Structure formats: C-alpha cells, structure tokens
C-alpha positions as CSV (number, residue, x, y, z in Angstrom):
1,L,2.6,36.4,10.6
2,G,-0.7,34.6,10.5
3,L,-1.1,35.1,6.8
4,A,2.5,33.8,6.2
5,T,1.9,30.8,8.4
6,G,-1.4,30.1,6.6
7,A,0.4,30.3,3.2
8,V,3.1,27.9,4.3
9,L,0.6,25.5,5.8
10,G,-1.4,25.7,2.6
11,A,1.6,25.0,0.5
12,L,2.7,22.1,2.7
13,T,-0.8,20.6,2.6
14,F,-1.1,21.0,-1.2
15,N,2.4,19.4,-1.5
16,A,1.3,16.5,0.7
17,V,-1.9,16.0,-1.3
18,G,0.0,16.2,-4.6
19,I,2.5,13.6,-3.4
20,S,-0.2,11.4,-2.1
21,T,-2.0,11.6,-5.4
22,V,1.1,10.6,-7.3
23,Y,1.6,7.6,-4.9
24,V,-2.1,6.6,-5.4
25,I,-1.9,6.8,-9.2
26,A,1.4,4.9,-9.2
27,G,0.0,2.2,-6.9
28,Y,-3.2,1.9,-8.9
29,T,-1.3,1.6,-12.1
30,L,1.0,-1.0,-10.6
31,V,-2.0,-3.0,-9.3
32,V,-3.8,-2.9,-12.7
33,A,-0.6,-3.9,-14.5
34,T,-0.1,-6.8,-12.1
35,V,-3.7,-8.0,-12.4
36,N,-3.5,-7.8,-16.2
37,F,-0.3,-9.8,-16.2
38,V,-1.6,-12.5,-13.9
39,V,-4.8,-12.8,-15.9
40,R,-2.9,-13.1,-19.2
41,E,-0.5,-15.7,-17.7
42,R,-3.4,-17.8,-16.4
43,R,-5.2,-17.7,-19.8
44,R,-2.0,-18.6,-21.6
45,R,-1.4,-21.6,-19.2
46,L,-5.0,-22.7,-19.7
47,G,-4.6,-22.3,-23.5
48,L,-7.4,-19.7,-23.7
49,P,-7.4,-16.9,-26.3
50,L,-5.9,-13.7,-24.9
C-alpha cells in the first residue's frame, strides 16, 4: 500500500510539475511576444528602423 501510494503521489507531483512547466513556458512566450510587439509598434510610431 505504501509503495502504491508513493507511486500515485509521485505521478501526481510529476503531473503537476509538468503542467506548471507548460504554463510557465506559455506565459513566458506570451510575455516575450507582447514585449516584442510593443517595442516594434513604438519604433514604428517614432519612425525608427525596426
């Protein structure tokens, strides 16, 4: 029973970490894309080369 519980907890923890990693990567990608977009728009408005 202890081993099974440990295996289940390990799987759940791994799942949670995997899901968190996906969210972190997605969030990071979104932030980078947003920053790039804002910088490009600002430069375009100011007439600077991209």
